[in-house]
Steps between C-alpha positions, in 0.01 A plus 500: 500500500779742587668435165179577312456829686855609427459411132180700482681805636818477296861464605642706787717692251201584281291600804777731620544646150128578470504655849801710403315619189227635730214334313284445809582846637373662180172308511455565871529873427195461275312341791556813710361712216193278461414457870328839545244403235410168667160489667515541876489162672634311198864604533616178669343280231647719227849488656482122540404445133746765381787343693413154367500633142837672555650184649378297202643761263841513669519119521424470129744780414767325709441176311543692174835630626604144590401373156637787291816629667850364549506444877872574522430852370206533741723394792761755396236774475366408846853511644566843348163624632591379851830689479392822326114509501530550124313265270703351217308460178480133413343400172295184454624229266222582251391858565209496254343182638554617858341839430196334343455287813545803725250703296244222535566480872471879540171500310368225728593685821354820356170330426498334843563828679242679290251228594581547868442874473165439331409249770602704804498868406223721628233603249611859550863418412393301192280787384788749543722267296254509212491880488 
């Protein structure tokens, strides 16, 4: 069971690389922007579903890094980040194929988050968004 969980999340090097890229931090910033429009009393449910969607996204993104990057380059980038807090640009083995997968993944998270806003936002906030 433990092996399956670790495979679902990606390798430790890929997880660290994605964390260093700040992927989750960027999406969490969107949560803070959305929260004021969520209907009072539904914030906890929204946050729970939002966080689950973000975890799924980052796990899938991490798996893409594992599948599409040279892990020696990823390790080197992580090491440099630890030492300098500067992110080294590492290119995937097939940039076009990787970008297509990332675009699909970004579209999916966008649709999921839009669905959560529609589900939990107050009628007033939704009406203001239409104007």
